[in-house]
C-alpha positions as CSV (number, residue, x, y, z in Angstrom):
1,M,0.0,-0.3,-0.3
2,K,1.6,3.2,-1.1
3,K,0.6,6.1,1.4
4,I,-0.3,9.1,-0.1
5,P,0.3,13.0,1.4
6,G,-2.2,15.0,3.1
7,I,-4.4,14.5,5.8
8,I,-7.8,16.6,5.9
9,I,-8.9,17.4,9.5
10,L,-12.9,16.9,9.9
11,T,-14.1,17.6,13.6
12,L,-12.6,18.7,16.8
13,L,-14.1,17.6,20.3
14,I,-13.6,16.8,23.8
15,S,-11.8,18.1,27.1
16,I,-9.6,20.0,28.3
17,V,-6.9,19.7,31.0
18,T,-4.2,21.3,33.4
19,V,-0.2,20.5,32.4
20,G,1.8,21.7,35.2
21,N,2.8,24.9,36.0
22,S,-0.3,26.1,34.8
23,C,0.3,25.5,31.3
24,V,-3.2,24.7,30.2
25,F,-3.5,23.0,27.1
26,E,-6.7,21.6,24.9
27,E,-7.0,17.5,24.6
28,K,-8.9,16.7,21.2
29,V,-10.5,14.0,19.5
30,V,-10.0,14.6,15.8
31,E,-11.8,12.9,13.1
32,V,-8.9,13.1,9.7
33,V,-8.7,11.4,6.5
34,I,-5.8,9.5,5.5
35,T,-5.5,8.9,1.6
36,D,-3.7,5.4,0.3
37,E,-3.3,3.6,-3.0
38,L,-3.6,-0.3,-2.7
39,S,-1.9,-1.7,-6.1
40,V,-2.1,-5.5,-7.8
41,T,0.4,-6.6,-10.0
42,L,-1.3,-8.8,-13.4
43,N,1.3,-10.4,-15.7
44,E,0.0,-11.4,-19.0
45,N,1.4,-13.7,-21.7
46,S,-0.8,-15.1,-23.9
47,H,-1.5,-16.0,-28.2
48,D,-5.1,-15.3,-27.5
49,D,-7.3,-12.2,-27.6
50,N,-9.4,-13.8,-24.9
51,F,-7.4,-14.2,-21.9
52,V,-7.8,-14.6,-18.5
53,S,-5.8,-13.9,-15.0
54,N,-6.4,-13.2,-11.8
55,T,-4.2,-12.0,-9.0
56,L,-5.3,-12.0,-5.0
57,F,-4.8,-9.2,-3.0
58,D,-4.8,-9.5,1.2
59,Y,-7.1,-6.8,1.6
60,S,-7.1,-7.0,5.5
61,A,-2.7,-7.0,5.9
62,E,-2.4,-3.8,3.4
63,L,-5.5,-2.4,5.7
64,D,-3.0,-3.1,9.0
65,N,0.0,-1.7,7.4
66,A,-1.9,1.3,6.3
67,I,-3.1,2.4,10.3
68,A,0.3,0.8,11.5
69,D,2.1,3.9,9.7
70,N,-0.2,6.3,10.9
71,D,1.2,4.5,14.5
72,L,-3.2,3.7,14.7
73,D,-4.5,0.0,14.8
74,R,-8.2,-1.5,13.5
75,S,-10.5,0.3,16.5
76,D,-9.0,3.9,15.5
77,I,-11.2,3.8,12.5
78,I,-14.3,4.9,11.6
79,S,-15.0,4.3,8.0
80,C,-13.5,3.4,4.9
81,K,-14.6,4.6,0.8
82,L,-12.5,3.7,-2.2
83,V,-12.9,6.9,-3.6
84,S,-10.8,6.1,-7.4
85,A,-9.2,3.7,-9.7
86,S,-6.6,3.3,-12.6
87,Y,-4.0,0.9,-14.3
88,E,-0.7,1.6,-15.3
89,V,1.6,-0.7,-17.9
90,T,4.9,-1.5,-15.6
91,D,6.5,-3.6,-18.2
92,F,6.8,-4.0,-22.4
93,A,8.9,-4.6,-24.4
94,N,7.3,-5.9,-27.6
95,T,8.5,-4.5,-31.1
96,H,4.9,-3.2,-31.7
97,D,1.6,-1.6,-29.9
98,W,-1.2,-3.7,-29.1
99,K,-4.5,-2.0,-28.0
100,I,-6.8,-4.3,-25.7
101,C,-10.3,-3.9,-24.3
102,G,-12.4,-5.9,-21.2
103,S,-12.7,-5.5,-17.5
104,V,-11.3,-6.2,-14.4
105,S,-13.3,-7.6,-11.8
106,L,-13.4,-8.2,-8.3
107,T,-14.0,-11.9,-6.1
108,R,-14.5,-12.0,-2.4
109,Q,-13.0,-15.1,-1.2
110,N,-13.6,-15.5,2.8
111,P,-17.0,-15.9,2.3
112,T,-17.7,-15.6,-1.3
113,D,-18.9,-12.1,-2.7
114,G,-19.1,-11.4,-6.2
115,P,-17.6,-11.6,-8.8
116,E,-18.3,-8.0,-9.7
117,P,-16.9,-6.0,-12.6
118,I,-14.9,-2.9,-11.1
119,I,-13.3,-1.5,-14.0
120,G,-13.0,-1.8,-17.5
121,Y,-10.7,-0.8,-20.3
122,T,-11.7,-0.6,-24.3
123,S,-9.1,0.5,-27.3
124,Q,-6.6,0.7,-24.9
125,S,-2.9,1.3,-26.3
126,I,-0.6,-0.9,-23.7
127,S,2.4,1.6,-25.2
128,E,0.7,4.9,-24.4
129,A,-0.1,3.1,-20.9
130,L,3.5,2.2,-20.1
131,G,4.5,4.1,-17.0
132,N,1.0,6.2,-17.4
133,K,-1.4,5.7,-14.9
134,T,-4.3,5.9,-16.8
135,P,-8.2,7.2,-14.8
136,A,-10.5,4.2,-14.8
137,I,-14.1,4.8,-14.5
138,L,-15.3,2.4,-11.5
139,N,-18.3,0.1,-11.9
140,S,-20.7,0.4,-8.7
141,A,-21.3,-3.0,-8.2
142,G,-17.5,-3.1,-7.9
143,V,-17.8,-0.5,-6.0
144,T,-20.2,-2.0,-3.6
145,L,-18.3,-5.4,-3.1
146,F,-15.6,-3.6,-2.7
147,N,-17.0,-1.4,0.1
148,R,-19.1,-4.7,2.3
149,A,-15.3,-6.0,2.2
150,F,-14.4,-2.7,3.8
151,A,-17.4,-3.1,6.5
152,D,-16.7,-6.2,7.2
153,Y,-13.0,-5.3,8.5
154,L,-14.3,-2.9,10.6
155,D,-15.9,-5.3,12.1
156,G,-12.6,-8.0,12.5
157,G,-13.0,-10.0,9.6
158,N,-10.2,-10.3,7.1
159,P,-11.1,-10.6,3.4
160,I,-8.8,-11.7,0.7
161,M,-9.9,-10.2,-2.4
162,Q,-8.9,-11.6,-6.3
163,F,-9.0,-9.1,-9.4
164,T,-9.6,-11.0,-12.5
165,V,-8.9,-9.2,-15.7
166,N,-11.8,-10.2,-19.0
167,N,-9.7,-9.8,-21.5
168,A,-12.3,-9.6,-24.8
169,C,-10.3,-8.8,-27.5
170,V,-6.5,-7.3,-29.0
171,I,-5.2,-5.9,-32.2
172,P,-3.9,-6.9,-34.5
173,L,-4.5,-10.6,-32.8
174,P,-1.6,-12.4,-31.3
175,N,-0.4,-16.1,-32.0
176,N,2.1,-18.6,-31.0
177,E,4.9,-16.8,-32.9
178,D,4.0,-13.1,-32.0
179,P,2.2,-13.4,-28.1
180,I,0.7,-10.2,-25.9
181,V,3.1,-10.1,-23.1
182,F,2.9,-7.4,-20.6
183,D,2.8,-6.6,-17.2
184,W,0.9,-4.0,-15.1
185,K,-1.1,-3.0,-11.8
186,I,-4.9,-1.6,-10.9
187,C,-4.8,1.1,-8.7
188,I,-7.2,1.8,-6.0
189,V,-7.4,4.8,-4.0
190,I,-8.9,4.9,-0.6
191,H,-10.4,7.4,2.3
192,L,-9.7,6.2,5.6
193,V,-11.7,8.3,8.3
194,V,-9.8,7.3,11.7
195,K,-9.7,9.5,15.5
196,Q,-6.8,10.7,17.1
197,E,-5.7,12.4,20.2
198,I,-4.3,15.6,20.0
199,K,-2.8,18.0,22.6
200,I,-2.9,21.8,21.5
201,P,-1.7,25.3,23.7
202,D,-5.4,26.7,25.3
203,P,-4.2,30.3,24.6
204,F,-7.5,31.5,27.1
């Protein structure tokens, strides 16, 4: 999970305490938004235009790492939300370009939920996506599934997710002598709303 800098303070509240030498601090519980990026890598190597590839994603472990990086634990999370997605080709060395179309679906493994489509791609050039993040249009069914897993995580579950590429077309057509070979990653940006306690000087 990649952390994206930036924390937004949403709400403030709580009590006032006195700390030695008449120095008064206001102790507040704040809600902040932490933005993080989840990414999964898929490896494609096909002699056909209709290909399927899968990768598993330990969702709960990634979220645990994200909140640990901010000195928090699971009980500090108030809510989680998927906000955007993109894809990027990370390795491609063919002598000519390909254009592909298809979709990426999401399935939860424990318990089984889905599959549901989460993003689609149409006439996507592989070379143009090499090293470049391409914004993806989110499918509401996949987002809903993702957010159900969020809710289970907050209730103590440990969801494992599977991303599946369902490719429908390749131009030009690959074959045994000229297979389509590339690696890419699907990136999903999430917002974690968490609570933190801070102390600030009371000027009065």
